[in-house]
N, C-alpha and C positions, 0 to 999 in steps of 0.2 A: 504494500499499499504506500510505502514511502516514495517510490518512483512516481506513482500516480499523483501523489500530493505535491511533490516537487514540480511536476509538469503543470499542475493547476496553478501553483504560485507563479511559475514562469510566464504563463499565459494570462495571468491576472484574473483567474476564474473566481467568482464570488459564490455561485450556487452550483450544486451538483445534484443530479437526479438519478436515483436508482430505480430501475424499471423491473417489476415482477415478471413480466412476460419473458424477457431474455435472461434476467438475473437468476431464475430458477431452472434454466435450460442447460443443465450441466452436460448433456449429451450433444448439444448443438455446437457445431464448429465455430459459430460466431461468438459463443460464450468465451471460448479459449482464444480466438483470434483477436478479440477486443479487450482481452485482459480482465474480464469480469471476475475471474477467480481471484485476482489480486485485491478487489474491493468488496469481496463478499460480506465483509463486516457491516456494510451499509444496508444489508438486507433486513437488519433489525431497526425498528423505529426508536432509536436512542442516540444520544451523543456518543461519538466515537472519535477519540483524539481531537484533532482540530475541526472535525465536522460536527456542527451543531444541528441537531434535528429540528426542523421547522414544522413540517406537517406531512400528512399522508393524504394523497388524493386517490379516491377509488372510483372506478367506473361502475355504475349501477348495472350497466348492460352486461359487461363481461366478468366483473368481479376482480379484474386486474387492478393493480395500483402502482403508484410511484411514491417514493419517499423523497422529500425535498430537504436538502441539507445546505446550510450556509457554512462556507469554509472560512474559518477565522484566519485573519492575517497573522503571519509569524510575528513574534515579539521582536521589536527592534531595541537595540541597546540604548539605554538612557544616556544623555550627554553627561559628562562629568559635572559634579557639583561645583559651584563657584568657590574660589578660595576665600577663606574668612578674612 
């Protein structure tokens, strides 16, 4: 998940969506091709590391859903305190 997170920071991504349709398709080649195995922790509707869970959106028609996460920005170093 570290590589995915670093890429999100590099591209200045603020929100990440995890999709149940493909996210639970372990046998689907797109699951592996798109690296979904690396972010499987986002399948749970809870805060995960720098990913803050925002909401779950469910389709009444299909029952499928997405989890919406806000990616917290990395902490930046504080400037040194002024000399007394």
